mmCIF file as Biopython writes it, N, C-alpha, C and O atoms, coordinates in Angstrom:
data_model
#
loop_
_atom_site.group_PDB
_atom_site.id
_atom_site.type_symbol
_atom_site.label_atom_id
_atom_site.label_alt_id
_atom_site.label_comp_id
_atom_site.label_asym_id
_atom_site.label_entity_id
_atom_site.label_seq_id
_atom_site.pdbx_PDB_ins_code
_atom_site.Cartn_x
_atom_site.Cartn_y
_atom_site.Cartn_z
_atom_site.occupancy
_atom_site.B_iso_or_equiv
_atom_site.auth_seq_id
_atom_site.auth_asym_id
_atom_site.pdbx_PDB_model_num
ATOM 1   N N  . MET A ? 1  ? 10.810  -4.516  -0.709  1.0 0.0 1  A 1 
ATOM 2   C CA . MET A ? 1  ? 9.419   -4.723  -0.406  1.0 0.0 1  A 1 
ATOM 3   C C  . MET A ? 1  ? 9.184   -4.893  0.857   1.0 0.0 1  A 1 
ATOM 4   O O  . MET A ? 1  ? 8.220   -4.370  1.416   1.0 0.0 1  A 1 
ATOM 5   N N  . HIS A ? 2  ? 10.281  -5.858  1.614   1.0 0.0 2  A 1 
ATOM 6   C CA . HIS A ? 2  ? 10.026  -6.739  2.739   1.0 0.0 2  A 1 
ATOM 7   C C  . HIS A ? 2  ? 10.390  -5.711  3.854   1.0 0.0 2  A 1 
ATOM 8   O O  . HIS A ? 2  ? 10.005  -5.941  5.000   1.0 0.0 2  A 1 
ATOM 9   N N  . ILE A ? 3  ? 11.009  -4.750  3.615   1.0 0.0 3  A 1 
ATOM 10  C CA . ILE A ? 3  ? 11.365  -3.805  4.503   1.0 0.0 3  A 1 
ATOM 11  C C  . ILE A ? 3  ? 10.153  -2.885  5.181   1.0 0.0 3  A 1 
ATOM 12  O O  . ILE A ? 3  ? 9.956   -2.616  6.366   1.0 0.0 3  A 1 
ATOM 13  N N  . GLN A ? 4  ? 9.362   -2.475  3.898   1.0 0.0 4  A 1 
ATOM 14  C CA . GLN A ? 4  ? 8.043   -1.735  4.019   1.0 0.0 4  A 1 
ATOM 15  C C  . GLN A ? 4  ? 7.332   -2.755  5.051   1.0 0.0 4  A 1 
ATOM 16  O O  . GLN A ? 4  ? 7.132   -2.456  6.228   1.0 0.0 4  A 1 
ATOM 17  N N  . SER A ? 5  ? 7.006   -3.881  4.527   1.0 0.0 5  A 1 
ATOM 18  C CA . SER A ? 5  ? 6.126   -4.649  5.310   1.0 0.0 5  A 1 
ATOM 19  C C  . SER A ? 5  ? 6.319   -5.208  6.858   1.0 0.0 5  A 1 
ATOM 20  O O  . SER A ? 5  ? 5.392   -5.418  7.640   1.0 0.0 5  A 1 
ATOM 21  N N  . HIS A ? 6  ? 7.462   -5.364  7.075   1.0 0.0 6  A 1 
ATOM 22  C CA . HIS A ? 6  ? 8.484   -5.302  8.320   1.0 0.0 6  A 1 
ATOM 23  C C  . HIS A ? 6  ? 7.573   -4.806  9.052   1.0 0.0 6  A 1 
ATOM 24  O O  . HIS A ? 6  ? 6.783   -5.345  9.827   1.0 0.0 6  A 1 
ATOM 25  N N  . ARG A ? 7  ? 7.837   -3.001  8.556   1.0 0.0 7  A 1 
ATOM 26  C CA . ARG A ? 7  ? 7.849   -2.065  9.276   1.0 0.0 7  A 1 
ATOM 27  C C  . ARG A ? 7  ? 6.345   -1.962  10.108  1.0 0.0 7  A 1 
ATOM 28  O O  . ARG A ? 7  ? 6.232   -1.794  11.322  1.0 0.0 7  A 1 
ATOM 29  N N  . ALA A ? 8  ? 5.171   -2.115  9.072   1.0 0.0 8  A 1 
ATOM 30  C CA . ALA A ? 8  ? 3.854   -1.995  9.160   1.0 0.0 8  A 1 
ATOM 31  C C  . ALA A ? 8  ? 3.714   -2.919  10.092  1.0 0.0 8  A 1 
ATOM 32  O O  . ALA A ? 8  ? 3.475   -2.449  11.205  1.0 0.0 8  A 1 
ATOM 33  N N  . ILE A ? 9  ? 3.797   -4.382  10.011  1.0 0.0 9  A 1 
ATOM 34  C CA . ILE A ? 9  ? 3.740   -5.413  10.653  1.0 0.0 9  A 1 
ATOM 35  C C  . ILE A ? 9  ? 4.238   -4.747  12.459  1.0 0.0 9  A 1 
ATOM 36  O O  . ILE A ? 9  ? 3.593   -4.946  13.489  1.0 0.0 9  A 1 
ATOM 37  N N  . GLU A ? 10 ? 5.524   -3.974  12.329  1.0 0.0 10 A 1 
ATOM 38  C CA . GLU A ? 10 ? 5.953   -3.838  13.515  1.0 0.0 10 A 1 
ATOM 39  C C  . GLU A ? 10 ? 5.168   -2.636  14.544  1.0 0.0 10 A 1 
ATOM 40  O O  . GLU A ? 10 ? 5.231   -2.453  15.760  1.0 0.0 10 A 1 
ATOM 41  N N  . HIS A ? 11 ? 4.432   -1.950  13.475  1.0 0.0 11 A 1 
ATOM 42  C CA . HIS A ? 11 ? 3.676   -1.055  13.621  1.0 0.0 11 A 1 
ATOM 43  C C  . HIS A ? 11 ? 2.237   -1.517  14.362  1.0 0.0 11 A 1 
ATOM 44  O O  . HIS A ? 11 ? 1.633   -0.831  15.187  1.0 0.0 11 A 1 
ATOM 45  N N  . LEU A ? 12 ? 1.903   -2.613  13.956  1.0 0.0 12 A 1 
ATOM 46  C CA . LEU A ? 12 ? 0.883   -2.952  14.482  1.0 0.0 12 A 1 
ATOM 47  C C  . LEU A ? 12 ? 0.654   -4.045  15.397  1.0 0.0 12 A 1 
ATOM 48  O O  . LEU A ? 12 ? -0.410  -4.402  15.901  1.0 0.0 12 A 1 
ATOM 49  N N  . VAL A ? 13 ? 1.994   -4.595  15.556  1.0 0.0 13 A 1 
ATOM 50  C CA . VAL A ? 13 ? 1.973   -5.095  16.917  1.0 0.0 13 A 1 
ATOM 51  C C  . VAL A ? 13 ? 2.376   -3.927  17.932  1.0 0.0 13 A 1 
ATOM 52  O O  . VAL A ? 13 ? 1.464   -3.812  18.750  1.0 0.0 13 A 1 
ATOM 53  N N  . GLU A ? 14 ? 3.134   -3.259  18.113  1.0 0.0 14 A 1 
ATOM 54  C CA . GLU A ? 14 ? 3.203   -2.143  18.847  1.0 0.0 14 A 1 
ATOM 55  C C  . GLU A ? 14 ? 1.599   -1.293  19.448  1.0 0.0 14 A 1 
ATOM 56  O O  . GLU A ? 14 ? 1.187   -1.417  20.602  1.0 0.0 14 A 1 
ATOM 57  N N  . GLU A ? 15 ? 0.973   -0.550  18.480  1.0 0.0 15 A 1 
ATOM 58  C CA . GLU A ? 15 ? -0.430  -0.386  18.504  1.0 0.0 15 A 1 
ATOM 59  C C  . GLU A ? 15 ? -1.574  -1.176  18.753  1.0 0.0 15 A 1 
ATOM 60  O O  . GLU A ? 15 ? -2.736  -0.769  18.755  1.0 0.0 15 A 1 
ATOM 61  N N  . GLU A ? 16 ? -1.118  -2.524  19.000  1.0 0.0 16 A 1 
ATOM 62  C CA . GLU A ? 16 ? -1.801  -3.787  19.590  1.0 0.0 16 A 1 
ATOM 63  C C  . GLU A ? 16 ? -2.787  -4.029  18.436  1.0 0.0 16 A 1 
ATOM 64  O O  . GLU A ? 16 ? -3.694  -4.773  18.809  1.0 0.0 16 A 1 
ATOM 65  N N  . ILE A ? 17 ? -2.921  -3.581  16.956  1.0 0.0 17 A 1 
ATOM 66  C CA . ILE A ? 17 ? -3.759  -3.619  15.707  1.0 0.0 17 A 1 
ATOM 67  C C  . ILE A ? 17 ? -3.905  -5.535  15.744  1.0 0.0 17 A 1 
ATOM 68  O O  . ILE A ? 17 ? -2.949  -6.285  15.550  1.0 0.0 17 A 1 
ATOM 69  N N  . GLY A ? 18 ? -4.746  -5.803  15.919  1.0 0.0 18 A 1 
ATOM 70  C CA . GLY A ? 18 ? -5.362  -7.000  14.631  1.0 0.0 18 A 1 
ATOM 71  C C  . GLY A ? 18 ? -5.760  -7.656  13.917  1.0 0.0 18 A 1 
ATOM 72  O O  . GLY A ? 18 ? -5.973  -8.862  13.785  1.0 0.0 18 A 1 
ATOM 73  N N  . VAL A ? 19 ? -5.933  -6.332  13.139  1.0 0.0 19 A 1 
ATOM 74  C CA . VAL A ? 19 ? -6.987  -7.234  11.881  1.0 0.0 19 A 1 
ATOM 75  C C  . VAL A ? 19 ? -6.110  -5.632  11.035  1.0 0.0 19 A 1 
ATOM 76  O O  . VAL A ? 19 ? -5.790  -4.511  11.427  1.0 0.0 19 A 1 
ATOM 77  N N  . LEU A ? 20 ? -6.046  -6.189  10.094  1.0 0.0 20 A 1 
ATOM 78  C CA . LEU A ? 20 ? -5.088  -5.231  8.679   1.0 0.0 20 A 1 
ATOM 79  C C  . LEU A ? 20 ? -6.080  -5.286  7.574   1.0 0.0 20 A 1 
ATOM 80  O O  . LEU A ? 20 ? -6.531  -6.397  7.296   1.0 0.0 20 A 1 
ATOM 81  N N  . LEU A ? 21 ? -6.449  -4.346  6.967   1.0 0.0 21 A 1 
ATOM 82  C CA . LEU A ? 21 ? -7.351  -4.608  5.604   1.0 0.0 21 A 1 
ATOM 83  C C  . LEU A ? 21 ? -6.977  -3.800  4.706   1.0 0.0 21 A 1 
ATOM 84  O O  . LEU A ? 21 ? -6.816  -2.605  4.954   1.0 0.0 21 A 1 
ATOM 85  N N  . ILE A ? 22 ? -6.742  -4.422  3.297   1.0 0.0 22 A 1 
ATOM 86  C CA . ILE A ? 22 ? -6.163  -3.970  2.090   1.0 0.0 22 A 1 
ATOM 87  C C  . ILE A ? 22 ? -7.298  -4.342  1.290   1.0 0.0 22 A 1 
ATOM 88  O O  . ILE A ? 22 ? -7.576  -5.538  1.198   1.0 0.0 22 A 1 
ATOM 89  N N  . GLY A ? 23 ? -8.195  -3.220  0.525   1.0 0.0 23 A 1 
ATOM 90  C CA . GLY A ? 23 ? -8.503  -2.708  -0.484  1.0 0.0 23 A 1 
ATOM 91  C C  . GLY A ? 23 ? -7.755  -2.619  -1.390  1.0 0.0 23 A 1 
ATOM 92  O O  . GLY A ? 23 ? -6.544  -2.453  -1.248  1.0 0.0 23 A 1 
ATOM 93  N N  . LYS A ? 24 ? -8.511  -2.742  -2.790  1.0 0.0 24 A 1 
ATOM 94  C CA . LYS A ? 24 ? -8.626  -2.276  -4.032  1.0 0.0 24 A 1 
ATOM 95  C C  . LYS A ? 24 ? -9.430  -1.363  -4.501  1.0 0.0 24 A 1 
ATOM 96  O O  . LYS A ? 24 ? -10.637 -1.588  -4.413  1.0 0.0 24 A 1 
ATOM 97  N N  . ASN A ? 25 ? -8.939  -0.018  -5.159  1.0 0.0 25 A 1 
ATOM 98  C CA . ASN A ? 25 ? -9.961  0.708   -5.607  1.0 0.0 25 A 1 
ATOM 99  C C  . ASN A ? 25 ? -9.329  1.111   -7.296  1.0 0.0 25 A 1 
ATOM 100 O O  . ASN A ? 25 ? -8.494  1.989   -7.511  1.0 0.0 25 A 1 
ATOM 101 N N  . ILE A ? 26 ? -9.775  0.496   -8.036  1.0 0.0 26 A 1 
ATOM 102 C CA . ILE A ? 26 ? -9.438  0.137   -9.459  1.0 0.0 26 A 1 
ATOM 103 C C  . ILE A ? 26 ? -8.937  1.780   -9.929  1.0 0.0 26 A 1 
ATOM 104 O O  . ILE A ? 26 ? -9.561  2.695   -9.391  1.0 0.0 26 A 1 
ATOM 105 N N  . ASN A ? 27 ? -7.926  2.115   -10.829 1.0 0.0 27 A 1 
ATOM 106 C CA . ASN A ? 27 ? -7.951  3.587   -11.079 1.0 0.0 27 A 1 
ATOM 107 C C  . ASN A ? 27 ? -7.581  4.631   -10.027 1.0 0.0 27 A 1 
ATOM 108 O O  . ASN A ? 27 ? -7.467  5.851   -10.147 1.0 0.0 27 A 1 
ATOM 109 N N  . TRP A ? 28 ? -7.424  3.844   -8.970  1.0 0.0 28 A 1 
ATOM 110 C CA . TRP A ? 28 ? -6.904  5.054   -7.930  1.0 0.0 28 A 1 
ATOM 111 C C  . TRP A ? 28 ? -5.647  5.755   -8.037  1.0 0.0 28 A 1 
ATOM 112 O O  . TRP A ? 28 ? -5.233  6.216   -6.973  1.0 0.0 28 A 1 
ATOM 113 N N  . LYS A ? 29 ? -5.078  5.910   -8.864  1.0 0.0 29 A 1 
ATOM 114 C CA . LYS A ? 29 ? -3.685  6.045   -9.169  1.0 0.0 29 A 1 
ATOM 115 C C  . LYS A ? 29 ? -3.775  7.130   -9.976  1.0 0.0 29 A 1 
ATOM 116 O O  . LYS A ? 29 ? -2.914  8.009   -10.027 1.0 0.0 29 A 1 
ATOM 117 N N  . LEU A ? 30 ? -4.999  7.107   -10.750 1.0 0.0 30 A 1 
ATOM 118 C CA . LEU A ? 30 ? -5.234  8.094   -12.130 1.0 0.0 30 A 1 
ATOM 119 C C  . LEU A ? 30 ? -5.571  9.340   -11.638 1.0 0.0 30 A 1 
ATOM 120 O O  . LEU A ? 30 ? -5.784  10.176  -12.515 1.0 0.0 30 A 1 
ATOM 121 N N  . GLU A ? 31 ? -5.679  9.699   -10.531 1.0 0.0 31 A 1 
ATOM 122 C CA . GLU A ? 31 ? -6.426  10.852  -10.164 1.0 0.0 31 A 1 
ATOM 123 C C  . GLU A ? 31 ? -5.601  11.876  -9.122  1.0 0.0 31 A 1 
ATOM 124 O O  . GLU A ? 31 ? -5.865  12.935  -8.554  1.0 0.0 31 A 1 
ATOM 125 N N  . GLY A ? 32 ? -4.436  10.952  -9.190  1.0 0.0 32 A 1 
ATOM 126 C CA . GLY A ? 32 ? -3.965  11.879  -7.771  1.0 0.0 32 A 1 
ATOM 127 C C  . GLY A ? 32 ? -2.732  13.157  -8.571  1.0 0.0 32 A 1 
ATOM 128 O O  . GLY A ? 32 ? -1.830  12.827  -9.340  1.0 0.0 32 A 1 
ATOM 129 N N  . ASN A ? 33 ? -2.996  14.429  -8.175  1.0 0.0 33 A 1 
ATOM 130 C CA . ASN A ? 33 ? -2.137  15.537  -8.557  1.0 0.0 33 A 1 
ATOM 131 C C  . ASN A ? 33 ? -1.596  15.833  -7.672  1.0 0.0 33 A 1 
ATOM 132 O O  . ASN A ? 33 ? -2.340  16.486  -6.940  1.0 0.0 33 A 1 
ATOM 133 N N  . PHE A ? 34 ? -0.259  15.672  -7.127  1.0 0.0 34 A 1 
ATOM 134 C CA . PHE A ? 34 ? 0.724   15.712  -6.299  1.0 0.0 34 A 1 
ATOM 135 C C  . PHE A ? 34 ? 2.011   16.778  -6.797  1.0 0.0 34 A 1 
ATOM 136 O O  . PHE A ? 34 ? 2.975   17.059  -6.085  1.0 0.0 34 A 1 
ATOM 137 N N  . GLY A ? 35 ? 1.810   17.211  -7.978  1.0 0.0 35 A 1 
ATOM 138 C CA . GLY A ? 35 ? 3.065   17.794  -8.453  1.0 0.0 35 A 1 
ATOM 139 C C  . GLY A ? 35 ? 3.699   16.544  -9.368  1.0 0.0 35 A 1 
ATOM 140 O O  . GLY A ? 35 ? 3.157   15.441  -9.426  1.0 0.0 35 A 1 
ATOM 141 N N  . LYS A ? 36 ? 4.743   16.836  -9.966  1.0 0.0 36 A 1 
ATOM 142 C CA . LYS A ? 36 ? 5.270   16.160  -10.997 1.0 0.0 36 A 1 
ATOM 143 C C  . LYS A ? 36 ? 6.489   14.751  -10.831 1.0 0.0 36 A 1 
ATOM 144 O O  . LYS A ? 36 ? 6.883   13.736  -11.404 1.0 0.0 36 A 1 
ATOM 145 N N  . ARG A ? 37 ? 6.615   15.278  -10.063 1.0 0.0 37 A 1 
ATOM 146 C CA . ARG A ? 37 ? 7.934   14.631  -9.075  1.0 0.0 37 A 1 
ATOM 147 C C  . ARG A ? 37 ? 7.199   13.670  -8.075  1.0 0.0 37 A 1 
ATOM 148 O O  . ARG A ? 37 ? 7.696   12.550  -7.967  1.0 0.0 37 A 1 
ATOM 149 N N  . THR A ? 38 ? 6.195   13.926  -7.402  1.0 0.0 38 A 1 
ATOM 150 C CA . THR A ? 38 ? 5.723   12.800  -6.260  1.0 0.0 38 A 1 
ATOM 151 C C  . THR A ? 38 ? 4.791   12.003  -7.113  1.0 0.0 38 A 1 
ATOM 152 O O  . THR A ? 38 ? 4.465   10.885  -6.715  1.0 0.0 38 A 1 
ATOM 153 N N  . ASN A ? 39 ? 4.277   12.511  -8.369  1.0 0.0 39 A 1 
ATOM 154 C CA . ASN A ? 39 ? 3.256   11.582  -8.987  1.0 0.0 39 A 1 
ATOM 155 C C  . ASN A ? 39 ? 4.227   10.415  -9.566  1.0 0.0 39 A 1 
ATOM 156 O O  . ASN A ? 39 ? 4.077   9.206   -9.384  1.0 0.0 39 A 1 
ATOM 157 N N  . GLN A ? 40 ? 5.152   10.989  -10.231 1.0 0.0 40 A 1 
ATOM 158 C CA . GLN A ? 40 ? 6.416   10.166  -10.395 1.0 0.0 40 A 1 
ATOM 159 C C  . GLN A ? 40 ? 6.456   8.894   -9.481  1.0 0.0 40 A 1 
ATOM 160 O O  . GLN A ? 40 ? 6.150   7.790   -9.932  1.0 0.0 40 A 1 
ATOM 161 N N  . GLN A ? 41 ? 6.814   9.071   -8.278  1.0 0.0 41 A 1 
ATOM 162 C CA . GLN A ? 41 ? 7.604   8.014   -7.250  1.0 0.0 41 A 1 
ATOM 163 C C  . GLN A ? 41 ? 6.042   7.349   -6.559  1.0 0.0 41 A 1 
ATOM 164 O O  . GLN A ? 41 ? 6.030   6.192   -6.138  1.0 0.0 41 A 1 
ATOM 165 N N  . PHE A ? 42 ? 4.887   8.148   -6.516  1.0 0.0 42 A 1 
ATOM 166 C CA . PHE A ? 42 ? 3.992   7.459   -6.350  1.0 0.0 42 A 1 
ATOM 167 C C  . PHE A ? 42 ? 3.457   6.331   -7.107  1.0 0.0 42 A 1 
ATOM 168 O O  . PHE A ? 42 ? 2.852   5.372   -6.630  1.0 0.0 42 A 1 
ATOM 169 N N  . VAL A ? 43 ? 3.711   6.518   -8.209  1.0 0.0 43 A 1 
ATOM 170 C CA . VAL A ? 43 ? 2.310   5.773   -9.148  1.0 0.0 43 A 1 
ATOM 171 C C  . VAL A ? 43 ? 3.750   4.334   -9.869  1.0 0.0 43 A 1 
ATOM 172 O O  . VAL A ? 43 ? 3.524   3.552   -10.793 1.0 0.0 43 A 1 
ATOM 173 N N  . GLN A ? 44 ? 5.434   4.455   -8.859  1.0 0.0 44 A 1 
ATOM 174 C CA . GLN A ? 44 ? 5.898   3.287   -8.553  1.0 0.0 44 A 1 
ATOM 175 C C  . GLN A ? 44 ? 6.116   2.777   -8.128  1.0 0.0 44 A 1 
ATOM 176 O O  . GLN A ? 44 ? 6.947   1.890   -8.323  1.0 0.0 44 A 1 
ATOM 177 N N  . ASN A ? 45 ? 5.441   3.035   -7.173  1.0 0.0 45 A 1 
ATOM 178 C CA . ASN A ? 45 ? 4.910   2.166   -5.724  1.0 0.0 45 A 1 
ATOM 179 C C  . ASN A ? 45 ? 4.115   0.707   -6.167  1.0 0.0 45 A 1 
ATOM 180 O O  . ASN A ? 45 ? 3.024   0.631   -6.732  1.0 0.0 45 A 1 
ATOM 181 N N  . PRO A ? 46 ? 4.919   -0.325  -5.773  1.0 0.0 46 A 1 
ATOM 182 C CA . PRO A ? 46 ? 4.207   -1.196  -5.888  1.0 0.0 46 A 1 
ATOM 183 C C  . PRO A ? 46 ? 2.964   -2.031  -5.317  1.0 0.0 46 A 1 
ATOM 184 O O  . PRO A ? 46 ? 2.947   -3.257  -5.207  1.0 0.0 46 A 1 
ATOM 185 N N  . PHE A ? 47 ? 1.842   -1.083  -4.944  1.0 0.0 47 A 1 
ATOM 186 C CA . PHE A ? 47 ? 0.953   -1.656  -4.032  1.0 0.0 47 A 1 
ATOM 187 C C  . PHE A ? 47 ? 0.352   -2.736  -4.606  1.0 0.0 47 A 1 
ATOM 188 O O  . PHE A ? 47 ? -0.128  -3.398  -3.686  1.0 0.0 47 A 1 
ATOM 189 N N  . ALA A ? 48 ? 0.124   -3.275  -5.703  1.0 0.0 48 A 1 
ATOM 190 C CA . ALA A ? 48 ? -0.210  -4.488  -6.597  1.0 0.0 48 A 1 
ATOM 191 C C  . ALA A ? 48 ? 0.540   -6.177  -5.249  1.0 0.0 48 A 1 
ATOM 192 O O  . ALA A ? 48 ? -0.043  -7.173  -4.819  1.0 0.0 48 A 1 
ATOM 193 N N  . ARG A ? 49 ? 1.980   -5.665  -5.064  1.0 0.0 49 A 1 
ATOM 194 C CA . ARG A ? 49 ? 2.701   -6.671  -4.104  1.0 0.0 49 A 1 
ATOM 195 C C  . ARG A ? 49 ? 2.034   -6.646  -3.227  1.0 0.0 49 A 1 
ATOM 196 O O  . ARG A ? 49 ? 1.958   -7.840  -2.934  1.0 0.0 49 A 1 
ATOM 197 N N  . VAL A ? 50 ? 1.277   -5.965  -2.339  1.0 0.0 50 A 1 
ATOM 198 C CA . VAL A ? 50 ? 1.192   -5.756  -0.618  1.0 0.0 50 A 1 
ATOM 199 C C  . VAL A ? 50 ? -0.003  -6.892  -0.542  1.0 0.0 50 A 1 
ATOM 200 O O  . VAL A ? 50 ? 0.128   -7.903  0.148   1.0 0.0 50 A 1 
ATOM 201 N N  . SER A ? 51 ? -1.112  -6.633  -1.280  1.0 0.0 51 A 1 
ATOM 202 C CA . SER A ? 51 ? -2.463  -6.991  -1.317  1.0 0.0 51 A 1 
ATOM 203 C C  . SER A ? 51 ? -2.784  -8.358  -1.730  1.0 0.0 51 A 1 
ATOM 204 O O  . SER A ? 51 ? -2.381  -8.871  -2.774  1.0 0.0 51 A 1 
ATOM 205 N N  . PRO A ? 52 ? -3.416  -8.834  -0.992  1.0 0.0 52 A 1 
ATOM 206 C CA . PRO A ? 52 ? -3.739  -10.294 -1.418  1.0 0.0 52 A 1 
ATOM 207 C C  . PRO A ? 52 ? -4.058  -10.402 -2.710  1.0 0.0 52 A 1 
ATOM 208 O O  . PRO A ? 52 ? -4.292  -9.519  -3.536  1.0 0.0 52 A 1 
ATOM 209 N N  . PRO A ? 53 ? -4.044  -11.920 -2.838  1.0 0.0 53 A 1 
ATOM 210 C CA . PRO A ? 53 ? -4.654  -12.882 -4.518  1.0 0.0 53 A 1 
ATOM 211 C C  . PRO A ? 53 ? -6.083  -12.516 -3.895  1.0 0.0 53 A 1 
ATOM 212 O O  . PRO A ? 53 ? -6.424  -12.460 -2.714  1.0 0.0 53 A 1 
ATOM 213 N N  . ALA A ? 54 ? -6.776  -12.294 -5.019  1.0 0.0 54 A 1 
ATOM 214 C CA . ALA A ? 54 ? -8.597  -12.269 -5.043  1.0 0.0 54 A 1 
ATOM 215 C C  . ALA A ? 54 ? -8.784  -13.679 -4.915  1.0 0.0 54 A 1 
ATOM 216 O O  . ALA A ? 54 ? -8.145  -14.430 -5.652  1.0 0.0 54 A 1 
ATOM 217 N N  . PRO A ? 55 ? -9.489  -14.074 -4.170  1.0 0.0 55 A 1 
ATOM 218 C CA . PRO A ? 55 ? -10.211 -15.011 -3.561  1.0 0.0 55 A 1 
ATOM 219 C C  . PRO A ? 55 ? -10.975 -16.163 -5.053  1.0 0.0 55 A 1 
ATOM 220 O O  . PRO A ? 55 ? -11.540 -15.611 -5.996  1.0 0.0 55 A 1 
ATOM 221 N N  . LEU A ? 56 ? -10.865 -17.411 -5.001  1.0 0.0 56 A 1 
ATOM 222 C CA . LEU A ? 56 ? -11.108 -17.895 -6.669  1.0 0.0 56 A 1 
ATOM 223 C C  . LEU A ? 56 ? -12.414 -18.566 -6.771  1.0 0.0 56 A 1 
ATOM 224 O O  . LEU A ? 56 ? -12.804 -18.996 -7.857  1.0 0.0 56 A 1 
#
């Protein structure tokens, strides 16, 4: 996961992007229809580890 986040940060710096917004869309992985193999790979991605915790 660190490699992916590092690459994302490098890209943001290169493009001089100062703000990164990460949203959460409940059940968004349920409606993807990209084919059996792609769906299996997509659903296994740990997107929850990238998003910040909810405010208290």
